ROKE-605195 format. One line per 10 residues: number of its first residue (from 0); for each residue x, y, z negated of C-alpha. Coordinates in nm, 3 decimals, decimal comma, always signed. Layout:
NUM> X:Y:Z ~ ...
END
This chain:
0> +15,703:+0,804:-5,506 ~ +15,836:+0,479:-5,648 ~ +15,643:+0,266:-5,892 ~ +15,749:+0,292:-6,252 ~ +15,971:+0,004:-6,362 ~ +15,857:-0,162:-6,686 ~ +16,079:-0,205:-6,989 ~ +16,274:-0,528:-6,952 ~ +16,214:-0,808:-7,201 ~ +16,519:-0,876:-7,411
10> +16,640:-1,151:-7,640 ~ +16,640:-0,993:-7,986 ~ +16,895:-1,237:-8,126 ~ +17,220:-1,166:-7,938 ~ +17,525:-1,375:-8,019 ~ +17,764:-1,238:-8,281 ~ +18,009:-1,137:-8,010 ~ +17,760:-0,902:-7,845 ~ +17,519:-0,625:-7,923 ~ +17,212:-0,492:-7,746
20> +17,244:-0,150:-7,590 ~ +16,968:+0,068:-7,452 ~ +16,946:+0,361:-7,212 ~ +16,635:+0,543:-7,098 ~ +16,604:+0,697:-6,755 ~ +16,361:+0,955:-6,623 ~ +16,322:+1,017:-6,248 ~ +16,375:+1,352:-6,078 ~ +16,180:+1,431:-5,759 ~ +16,212:+1,685:-5,481
30> +15,926:+1,872:-5,312 ~ +15,844:+1,582:-5,071 ~ +15,811:+1,422:-5,335 ~ +16,098:+1,173:-5,305 ~ +16,297:+1,043:-5,600 ~ +16,646:+1,193:-5,577 ~ +16,799:+1,113:-5,915 ~ +16,751:+0,983:-6,268 ~ +16,847:+1,154:-6,591 ~ +17,006:+0,908:-6,834
40> +16,904:+0,942:-7,200 ~ +17,033:+0,787:-7,523 ~ +16,810:+0,537:-7,701 ~ +16,890:+0,355:-8,024 ~ +16,642:+0,071:-7,961 ~ +16,392:-0,066:-7,713 ~ +16,105:+0,085:-7,914 ~ +16,255:+0,435:-7,942 ~ +16,075:+0,702:-7,742 ~ +16,329:+0,979:-7,800
50> +16,691:+1,028:-7,895 ~ +16,745:+0,980:-8,267 ~ +16,831:+1,281:-8,481 ~ +17,055:+1,062:-8,697 ~ +17,334:+1,061:-8,438 ~ +17,548:+1,351:-8,319 ~ +17,523:+1,472:-7,958 ~ +17,884:+1,365:-7,904 ~ +17,810:+1,008:-8,008 ~ +17,487:+0,989:-7,805
60> +17,646:+1,126:-7,489 ~ +17,952:+0,904:-7,524 ~ +17,745:+0,596:-7,597 ~ +17,520:+0,661:-7,298 ~ +17,814:+0,715:-7,064 ~ +17,993:+0,404:-7,186 ~ +17,698:+0,169:-7,151 ~ +17,575:+0,325:-6,826 ~ +17,892:+0,199:-6,662 ~ +17,994:-0,109:-6,856
70> +17,695:-0,274:-7,022 ~ +17,401:-0,206:-6,793 ~ +17,562:-0,070:-6,479 ~ +17,507:+0,262:-6,304 ~ +17,369:+0,097:-5,992 ~ +17,099:-0,081:-6,192 ~ +17,009:+0,240:-6,371 ~ +16,988:+0,466:-6,066 ~ +16,910:+0,230:-5,776 ~ +17,168:+0,410:-5,565
80> +17,056:+0,765:-5,641 ~ +17,249:+1,014:-5,854 ~ +17,255:+1,008:-6,234 ~ +17,220:+1,325:-6,440 ~ +17,450:+1,265:-6,737 ~ +17,448:+1,485:-7,048 ~ +17,788:+1,595:-7,174 ~ +17,890:+1,788:-7,483 ~ +18,149:+2,063:-7,499 ~ +18,397:+1,814:-7,646
90> +18,349:+1,577:-7,354 ~ +18,374:+1,865:-7,107 ~ +18,695:+2,008:-7,251 ~ +18,845:+1,660:-7,289 ~ +18,751:+1,569:-6,930 ~ +18,591:+1,245:-7,046 ~ +18,343:+1,278:-6,760 ~ +18,619:+1,148:-6,532 ~ +18,512:+0,795:-6,615 ~ +18,238:+0,858:-6,355
100> +18,269:+0,874:-5,979 ~ +18,210:+1,240:-5,889 ~ +17,974:+1,138:-5,609 ~ +17,757:+0,926:-5,839 ~ +17,669:+1,174:-6,112 ~ +17,556:+1,526:-6,189 ~ +17,717:+1,659:-6,506 ~ +17,463:+1,824:-6,734 ~ +17,633:+2,028:-7,011 ~ +17,402:+2,043:-7,311
110> +17,201:+2,358:-7,370 ~ +17,412:+2,436:-7,677 ~ +17,713:+2,514:-7,454 ~ +17,780:+2,879:-7,371 ~ +18,009:+3,030:-7,109 ~ +18,318:+3,074:-7,325 ~ +18,652:+3,110:-7,143 ~ +18,750:+2,753:-7,237 ~ +18,418:+2,614:-7,108 ~ +18,441:+2,818:-6,787
120> +18,793:+2,688:-6,721 ~ +18,680:+2,330:-6,788 ~ +18,386:+2,369:-6,550 ~ +18,615:+2,509:-6,282 ~ +18,835:+2,200:-6,314 ~ +18,533:+1,970:-6,290 ~ +18,400:+2,145:-5,980 ~ +18,746:+2,142:-5,822 ~ +18,750:+1,765:-5,877 ~ +18,423:+1,731:-5,685
130> +18,172:+1,711:-5,972 ~ +17,830:+1,877:-5,953 ~ +17,712:+2,082:-6,252 ~ +17,352:+2,129:-6,368 ~ +17,285:+2,381:-6,646 ~ +17,035:+2,237:-6,894 ~ +16,744:+2,433:-7,049 ~ +16,851:+2,760:-6,885 ~ +16,674:+3,054:-7,048 ~ +16,844:+3,350:-6,884
140> +17,073:+3,438:-7,174 ~ +17,371:+3,652:-7,078 ~ +17,624:+3,414:-7,233 ~ +17,551:+3,163:-6,954 ~ +17,616:+3,409:-6,669 ~ +17,982:+3,301:-6,623 ~ +17,864:+2,944:-6,556 ~ +17,609:+3,027:-6,286 ~ +17,866:+3,062:-6,002 ~ +17,997:+2,715:-6,092
150> +17,661:+2,540:-6,112 ~ +17,466:+2,383:-5,827 ~ +17,147:+2,308:-6,020 ~ +16,973:+2,500:-6,300 ~ +16,713:+2,324:-6,516 ~ +16,432:+2,531:-6,664 ~ +16,211:+2,392:-6,942 ~ +15,858:+2,491:-6,842 ~ +15,669:+2,322:-7,126 ~ +15,683:+2,613:-7,376
160> +15,546:+2,844:-7,108 ~ +15,268:+2,610:-7,000 ~ +15,160:+2,568:-7,362 ~ +15,166:+2,944:-7,417 ~ +14,995:+3,021:-7,086 ~ +15,291:+3,231:-6,970 ~ +15,419:+3,021:-6,681 ~ +15,401:+3,320:-6,445 ~ +15,671:+3,489:-6,651 ~ +15,920:+3,248:-6,495
170> +15,861:+3,385:-6,143 ~ +16,139:+3,651:-6,159 ~ +16,382:+3,402:-6,315 ~ +16,322:+3,141:-6,045 ~ +16,352:+3,405:-5,772 ~ +16,681:+3,536:-5,916 ~ +16,833:+3,188:-5,938 ~ +16,724:+3,092:-5,587 ~ +16,862:+3,423:-5,461 ~ +17,200:+3,309:-5,594
180> +17,176:+2,993:-5,383 ~ +17,100:+2,767:-5,679 ~ +16,869:+2,466:-5,682 ~ +16,610:+2,517:-5,957 ~ +16,464:+2,219:-6,144 ~ +16,144:+2,235:-6,350 ~ +16,170:+1,995:-6,643 ~ +15,895:+1,876:-6,879 ~ +15,620:+1,915:-6,620 ~ +15,325:+1,729:-6,770
190> +15,019:+1,770:-6,545 ~ +14,933:+1,788:-6,176 ~ +14,818:+2,147:-6,221 ~ +15,152:+2,243:-6,375 ~ +15,334:+2,067:-6,090 ~ +15,134:+2,262:-5,832 ~ +15,208:+2,589:-6,010 ~ +15,580:+2,513:-6,026 ~ +15,585:+2,426:-5,658 ~ +15,413:+2,756:-5,576
200> +15,674:+2,943:-5,782 ~ +15,955:+2,798:-5,570 ~ +16,104:+2,527:-5,790 ~ +16,302:+2,275:-5,584 ~ +16,315:+1,972:-5,816 ~ +16,074:+1,837:-6,077 ~ +16,096:+1,612:-6,383 ~ +15,842:+1,523:-6,649 ~ +15,552:+1,314:-6,770 ~ +15,349:+1,403:-6,459
210> +15,564:+1,143:-6,281 ~ +15,653:+0,907:-6,563 ~ +15,777:+0,891:-6,917 ~ +16,137:+0,781:-6,969 ~ +16,171:+0,405:-6,929 ~ +16,418:+0,202:-7,130 ~ +16,656:-0,054:-6,983 ~ +16,877:-0,283:-7,184 ~ +17,210:-0,453:-7,160 ~ +17,464:-0,643:-7,364
220> +17,792:-0,495:-7,482 ~ +18,079:-0,696:-7,622 ~ +18,171:-0,584:-7,974 ~ +18,494:-0,388:-7,973 ~ +18,750:-0,485:-8,236 ~ +18,877:-0,153:-8,369 ~ +19,224:-0,283:-8,452 ~ +19,268:-0,395:-8,092 ~ +19,153:-0,058:-7,961 ~ +19,394:+0,124:-8,190
230> +19,675:-0,099:-8,079 ~ +19,607:-0,057:-7,706 ~ +19,565:+0,321:-7,730 ~ +19,900:+0,350:-7,903 ~ +20,063:+0,122:-7,644 ~ +19,917:+0,317:-7,351 ~ +20,075:+0,634:-7,486 ~ +20,420:+0,475:-7,518 ~ +20,615:+0,497:-7,187 ~ +20,846:+0,211:-7,284
240> +20,558:-0,035:-7,318 ~ +20,560:-0,260:-7,011 ~ +20,272:-0,399:-6,810 ~ +20,359:-0,739:-6,955 ~ +20,315:-0,599:-7,308 ~ +19,978:-0,452:-7,216 ~ +19,869:-0,776:-7,050 ~ +19,944:-0,968:-7,368 ~ +19,749:-0,714:-7,573 ~ +19,443:-0,760:-7,354
250> +19,481:-1,138:-7,340 ~ +19,439:-1,158:-7,715 ~ +19,098:-0,989:-7,697 ~ +18,866:-1,142:-7,434 ~ +18,597:-0,875:-7,482 ~ +18,847:-0,602:-7,396 ~ +18,972:-0,799:-7,096 ~ +18,613:-0,824:-6,976 ~ +18,567:-0,450:-7,032 ~ +18,882:-0,373:-6,833
260> +18,751:-0,570:-6,536 ~ +18,415:-0,392:-6,560 ~ +18,595:-0,057:-6,553 ~ +18,782:-0,151:-6,236 ~ +18,464:-0,279:-6,075 ~ +18,272:+0,042:-6,154 ~ +18,200:+0,289:-5,878 ~ +18,452:+0,537:-6,021 ~ +18,731:+0,304:-5,909 ~ +18,575:+0,202:-5,582
270> +18,442:-0,135:-5,700 ~ +18,776:-0,297:-5,622 ~ +18,852:-0,661:-5,679 ~ +19,152:-0,754:-5,890 ~ +19,355:-1,069:-5,935 ~ +19,519:-1,007:-6,273 ~ +19,511:-0,788:-6,581 ~ +19,832:-0,600:-6,478 ~ +19,672:-0,534:-6,139 ~ +19,366:-0,392:-6,314
280> +19,580:-0,171:-6,539 ~ +19,768:-0,033:-6,236 ~ +19,441:+0,047:-6,056 ~ +19,288:+0,228:-6,351 ~ +19,605:+0,403:-6,468 ~ +19,721:+0,446:-6,824 ~ +19,573:+0,793:-6,873 ~ +19,226:+0,691:-6,756 ~ +19,240:+0,365:-6,949 ~ +19,338:+0,550:-7,268
290> +19,036:+0,775:-7,216 ~ +18,813:+0,466:-7,191 ~ +18,960:+0,318:-7,509 ~ +18,892:+0,640:-7,700 ~ +18,531:+0,648:-7,582 ~ +18,482:+0,287:-7,690 ~ +18,632:+0,365:-8,029 ~ +18,401:+0,666:-8,071 ~ +18,098:+0,460:-7,976 ~ +18,185:+0,173:-8,210
300> +18,263:+0,401:-8,503 ~ +17,961:+0,623:-8,455 ~ +17,736:+0,320:-8,472 ~ +17,854:+0,245:-8,823 ~ +17,876:+0,476:-9,124 ~ +18,016:+0,812:-9,221 ~ +18,270:+0,625:-9,434 ~ +18,396:+0,432:-9,131 ~ +18,421:+0,754:-8,934 ~ +18,631:+0,919:-9,203
310> +18,861:+0,616:-9,219 ~ +18,925:+0,641:-8,845 ~ +18,974:+1,016:-8,868 ~ +19,224:+0,977:-9,153 ~ +19,416:+0,712:-8,958 ~ +19,438:+0,930:-8,649 ~ +19,545:+1,236:-8,847 ~ +19,812:+1,041:-9,032 ~ +19,943:+0,883:-8,713 ~ +19,961:+1,214:-8,531
320> +20,121:+1,385:-8,832 ~ +20,390:+1,117:-8,859 ~ +20,459:+1,154:-8,487 ~ +20,470:+1,536:-8,501 ~ +20,698:+1,544:-8,805 ~ +20,933:+1,295:-8,641 ~ +20,946:+1,492:-8,317 ~ +21,007:+1,814:-8,514 ~ +21,298:+1,649:-8,692 ~ +21,445:+1,512:-8,369
330> +21,376:+1,147:-8,450 ~ +21,451:+0,913:-8,161 ~ +21,117:+0,731:-8,166 ~ +20,815:+0,948:-8,260 ~ +20,580:+0,698:-8,092 ~ +20,680:+0,428:-8,339 ~ +20,609:+0,670:-8,622 ~ +20,266:+0,735:-8,474 ~ +20,193:+0,363:-8,486 ~ +20,314:+0,336:-8,847
340> +20,090:+0,622:-8,956 ~ +19,794:+0,488:-8,762 ~ +19,824:+0,137:-8,900 ~ +19,876:+0,255:-9,257 ~ +19,502:+0,315:-9,288 ~ +19,382:+0,006:-9,106 ~ +19,342:-0,192:-9,428 ~ +19,079:+0,061:-9,538 ~ +18,913:+0,068:-9,198 ~ +18,891:-0,310:-9,158
350> +18,840:-0,396:-9,525 ~ +19,136:-0,637:-9,521 ~ +19,467:-0,653:-9,708 ~ +19,750:-0,496:-9,507 ~ +19,932:-0,827:-9,461 ~ +19,622:-0,975:-9,298 ~ +19,587:-0,669:-9,075 ~ +19,946:-0,702:-8,957 ~ +19,910:-1,075:-8,899 ~ +19,669:-0,980:-8,619
360> +19,903:-0,730:-8,455 ~ +20,238:-0,782:-8,276 ~ +20,434:-0,514:-8,465 ~ +20,808:-0,495:-8,521 ~ +20,988:-0,587:-8,843 ~ +21,060:-0,219:-8,911 ~ +20,689:-0,137:-8,891 ~ +20,598:-0,428:-9,118 ~ +20,864:-0,331:-9,370 ~ +20,736:+0,026:-9,389
370> +20,372:-0,077:-9,430 ~ +20,415:-0,375:-9,664 ~ +20,725:-0,292:-9,867 ~ +20,789:+0,080:-9,820 ~ +21,140:+0,020:-9,689 ~ +21,324:+0,059:-9,358 ~ +21,369:+0,340:-9,107 ~ +20,999:+0,438:-9,096 ~ +20,930:+0,441:-9,470 ~ +21,037:+0,801:-9,528
380> +20,781:+0,957:-9,294 ~ +20,506:+0,741:-9,445 ~ +20,600:+0,860:-9,796 ~ +20,596:+1,217:-9,671 ~ +20,252:+1,182:-9,510 ~ +20,112:+1,021:-9,824 ~ +20,255:+1,295:-10,046 ~ +20,125:+1,570:-9,817 ~ +19,772:+1,422:-9,813 ~ +19,774:+1,409:-10,194
390> +19,903:+1,769:-10,210 ~ +20,200:+1,643:-10,411 ~ +20,421:+1,939:-10,316 ~ +20,700:+1,833:-10,551 ~ +20,733:+1,502:-10,366 ~ +20,712:+1,681:-10,028 ~ +20,996:+1,912:-10,136 ~ +21,204:+1,614:-10,243 ~ +21,155:+1,441:-9,910 ~ +21,226:+1,745:-9,689
400> +21,332:+2,058:-9,879 ~ +21,205:+2,389:-9,748 ~ +20,974:+2,242:-9,479 ~ +20,632:+2,275:-9,643 ~ +20,523:+2,574:-9,432 ~ +20,624:+2,406:-9,107 ~ +20,448:+2,086:-9,205 ~ +20,130:+2,277:-9,286 ~ +20,120:+2,389:-8,923 ~ +20,192:+2,038:-8,799
410> +19,923:+1,889:-9,020 ~ +19,667:+2,142:-8,900 ~ +19,752:+2,056:-8,540 ~ +19,713:+1,688:-8,624 ~ +19,365:+1,745:-8,765 ~ +19,260:+1,939:-8,455 ~ +19,407:+1,673:-8,225 ~ +19,225:+1,396:-8,408 ~ +18,900:+1,587:-8,420 ~ +18,915:+1,640:-8,045
420> +18,933:+1,264:-7,999 ~ +18,662:+1,165:-8,241 ~ +18,462:+1,490:-8,217 ~ +18,144:+1,438:-8,417 ~ +18,099:+1,065:-8,380 ~ +17,977:+1,009:-8,737 ~ +17,601:+0,999:-8,801 ~ +17,479:+1,339:-8,914
END
């Protein structure tokens, strides 16, 4: 059994270009007992002893995943063993876990996830891609039965039973799970006597205060400029954007360039060395890089206020709606319309006049004309989106007669699409 690592001393006055980030880890042991893994846990500060209830599970899981790879480093957190990483249903369905090397992590869907058809399909895809699944806080409920054939590890919270003196009631459950070929983990084991009892019952893995309390490690994360993230996400989803365009976008934001290099150097991409930003983009791939950008945006927004979250949500909805309406109408460049809609809310998000926002972004004259003067080829879809959001049906009818019903469906799809990307990142 390894000695417990102390909390690292940190400088509490980081430079304005950086922020402190914190992750707790708790070791998991086998019957030997040898340490075989760590579970990674969200922490808001060095002093925190538990995850805060002020943040949504989606934000906490995304923040932990992001900083485990980029700010602190998975190798430092796990010392070469596996990391148990909590994921929400949104992260599972969106396949955001793919930022991790399948051999380095165990995916731990939160206990709030049931075996719905969508979840089962997502788990099948994860397993097919080589990921290991561990069901968290398994309590034997029937709704989880479809997930058992896909799981390798099942975690059972023994603390309520030890407090109630009913630990022996878990014997049939452990026997049934082991009979299915599953590895059974006892979590929240607090005393040596409880550990001995769990070993006698047949548990394979153990986690809890009997070994150590979660320890907090720290790192530094470069602040992410939201305008830059918006810009790069939109560029990554535009096939006509060249590598040279993307390189210039990253060059203008050193913190994002640094983040890109950290992504390439992470275990999920084989720790490869690169000689240029275009080389790094080719190694990561546009789809994976877009996924990273979205996670960074979620983490940065969730750390602020509910107002900031709503501003981002509104921008995404408007951008998607402008794109969908344009595609529905057969417009030649829906991606440009997406950018116009997205940027039309950036003045609210950044607290700057629109002309100052656009001075920071390399947008075309047509985009500038639509946003600053309401003229040009993109102005009509922006007027339509604005009228629709205000429920000004007379204006909507003037813009596109007879299309209100179709646009209602497109707007609903836009809300769902945007919600899938931001999930519940705002503080609750």
